[in-house]
PLY file of the C-alpha trace (Angstrom):
ply
format ascii 1.0
element vertex 62
property float x
property float y
property float z
element edge 61
property int vertex1
property int vertex2
end_header
-0.21 -0.26 -0.05
1.16 3.36 -0.76
0.83 6.86 0.83
-2.03 7.98 -1.26
-3.56 4.83 -0.50
-3.84 4.81 2.83
-4.68 8.44 2.82
-7.47 7.67 0.55
-8.54 4.72 2.70
-8.49 6.50 6.18
-10.10 9.00 4.85
-13.07 6.93 3.30
-13.51 5.55 6.66
-13.39 8.29 8.75
-16.18 9.68 6.85
-18.09 6.01 6.91
-17.52 6.53 10.85
-18.54 10.37 11.20
-21.72 9.75 8.94
-23.22 6.60 11.11
-22.08 8.60 14.35
-23.90 11.70 13.13
-26.90 9.53 12.13
-27.40 7.22 15.20
-25.27 9.77 18.18
-25.54 13.27 17.34
-25.14 15.46 14.32
-22.97 17.00 16.02
-20.53 14.21 14.40
-21.10 16.08 10.76
-18.66 18.28 11.66
-16.45 15.71 11.36
-17.00 15.25 7.89
-16.43 18.71 7.28
-12.66 19.02 8.86
-12.13 15.69 6.42
-13.00 17.26 3.36
-11.18 20.68 4.05
-8.15 18.20 4.90
-8.71 16.89 1.49
-9.07 19.86 -0.12
-6.24 21.35 1.01
-3.73 18.20 0.19
-4.98 18.33 -3.22
-3.17 21.81 -3.46
-0.38 21.72 -1.59
0.38 17.94 -1.60
0.69 17.75 2.31
-1.48 16.03 5.11
-0.79 15.41 8.48
-1.79 11.63 7.65
0.81 11.42 5.62
3.65 11.81 8.04
2.54 9.16 10.21
1.88 6.75 6.76
5.71 7.56 6.02
6.86 6.83 9.82
5.14 3.61 8.95
7.05 2.59 6.17
4.67 2.92 3.70
5.92 3.63 0.18
5.64 6.59 -2.02
0 1
1 2
2 3
3 4
4 5
5 6
6 7
7 8
8 9
9 10
10 11
11 12
12 13
13 14
14 15
15 16
16 17
17 18
18 19
19 20
20 21
21 22
22 23
23 24
24 25
25 26
26 27
27 28
28 29
29 30
30 31
31 32
32 33
33 34
34 35
35 36
36 37
37 38
38 39
39 40
40 41
41 42
42 43
43 44
44 45
45 46
46 47
47 48
48 49
49 50
50 51
51 52
52 53
53 54
54 55
55 56
56 57
57 58
58 59
59 60
60 61
C-alpha cells in the first residue's frame, strides 16, 4: 500500500464512521466530515496532509 492509497482509505473510513455517528449518536459528528473534506481539499493543492507524515513513519512507500 502506498501513502496516497492509505490516505484515501483512512479518509473514507473516517467519513463513513462520522456519518454513522452523526445519524445514530449526534448531528455534531457531521462536523468531522467537514474537517476531512477541508483537509482533503487543502492536501490536493499542497500535497501535504498530517496523516501522510504518520504513514511515511510507518514505512509506506510513495
